[in-house]
Steps between C-alpha positions, in 0.01 A plus 500: 500500500308358797681512832414217739581549868470262793383548855532280806420134427228329700454187288715183528807502273633184338878506463746777583330819616594820317504817708479743204638777721666667202514873444440594137637825362349629177738767373512758216122495455252779444264449794144628529470502879147640459281580202639856490855461630786351299862440605753495218781245521381380840553198722237279660589271791262225606524217750247220521175670396577852623657813357807593706616816320436682175681804362834616363851446640384216726765288667452140389559223760794272426282188491244647260417340168539780244277528193609769254191654338672753277246589230206368704241661726317393815154603616243375753300204374150574378207429732152388392248512784203354310563142383377146559844354438542151651144471631411134452183413694171661590307418814183300469191683621449227761834592658399860566334603825352820356126493437571619145781333299577827319656613829829309504643671806683187621688452172875559523692506173807352668308175561449451125831630371716286276790614284422503129845479341387603151313809622776586748752491216286736291465747786870489592621533141288813467630675811253396770631378835207539741132411455188532711288192431149399607195300398298736279160355585215642707389825659740459792790300360710448811861601553771526237862399540809692394756273337846520347527329165715187497505156344479274805428483875167686540563555872807711414301714256261648757575858600166568672256222581210746514561815298153636417128426530339480156144591403274556198134531400514168310357194678725280289452123495248492786200281409278663760221705341565815703626749395366521146572867433750775567257641756497162675882484502520844659241402761683174579835675544349767725328230703833322544650819646204545737524135605868559577418803716249290695743208535781716635273640772391162642681189627217248538474362146791364292498530121809395306417716199455815707807411708707484181348831382588658833861380482546637146313828529823689580664396171519727194197434281491452124156549343449391137233678294371429149439855380569860594156547661577229756806695615256741664288216637804343667617837630158564656514167685855577611391836633212341690727250675811721526696303241755635254473250218765449235283481189587264215338664200383386157705749300211737423533738795621784277130559433452641852852618576395837645273337759754226578773758557293656778479167686880457541480130409780252439439301182631174357471547125501231229644578158327231292373744241185397307531385141196527273449267205410734217339326205530593134121487493365836626171336598684272746670806649161650584494254791794679664382779726645849499589450867709193410676689222575792730632274777730310262634834381551655845597204726873522408499854646345389831830478693616834361175669601519357853868587550450854370224543759740390780308180573718230657486184289668160487505318166398133492548224244147377571311438176817480290533167319859542378784701652585624152164681507577640846821672390350602167227677699761654732662656193160631392454661842844663479414637157185654654715725719579293811870511591711190558556604862122522550459151353771368733318661792178314412692170499715545812430777751121526469410129530736463796360812663139388444558178697719664767807297401728778376723430799572160341488541120445761231844659515865403549597628843693375801308238698244425228453171319748437219224483241623666183561445129808546284460612139684644205380776270169676565287363782 
């Protein structure tokens, strides 16, 4: 059940204004305050969009609206920090001040955000309450925005206008010839960092692209890679410029798990497992490489391998076409040896911790946002 809360209104209201200053008391519920802490037969008090109290034997205010959840459970809403949800428009190359249109440092996801009711409904019905969204185009992709899922009023959905700076090695839709290769992408990104260092040391020349880069350089950084080898390429750039990238992987990092473990990386991991089309004709199957066969066989164990090596990961829905596939794959991961508490950690605590927003969401605690889901049966 989605819970919609309201904050202070700053738009004109037609008709009688509602204050919505109601305290809600959810009683007799099993409450997961965190991924590894559960309160039996507990009470949750919320007012507006904040958690007031959570626990057992809580005194309920006389004016509270009581909701009896006997037989139901509550847990923090899931968080996906790698989506393009609600992104509607891309900048034209002529609008960018960077000398290379693959460097979209001025782009702010909040400027192109529009609620997609159909997608929002799918996310909410499957337990998600908070998303990090951005334009997934270019080597520097600009800033992402952290949003609460809702069905109307985009301005009320924004939790953080600028949540992270997003990067990759893919030039994206840029029509400019350079870069043409992975080597060129690496060189262009390194040059952007060196240009920033120069820009911050002088005050004679103004450059809007570098100004935007300078203003966003303090944000957490999400770096998308296309294969496990590029994890090490991104890490090397991060080490050169004193960055601690959050790496969004391709799901094949189990192949170098020993080396990745030594780097103490934080990973955003997709679970869109590969599916091979095996023909009845053995000659057609000769076209399928042994590497492809091995990856299709091992990819479902990727999360288990990472978790067992104490690598911090956040699971993303990126690459999943249908939510039915997402939860089917979650069940596959659980059958590979990952506990349900560990799965809940990858969907609540870790993504919030990666983006430094655990003080706001990711658990049900006093003072945090009332962003949670109510369910019956097994989560």
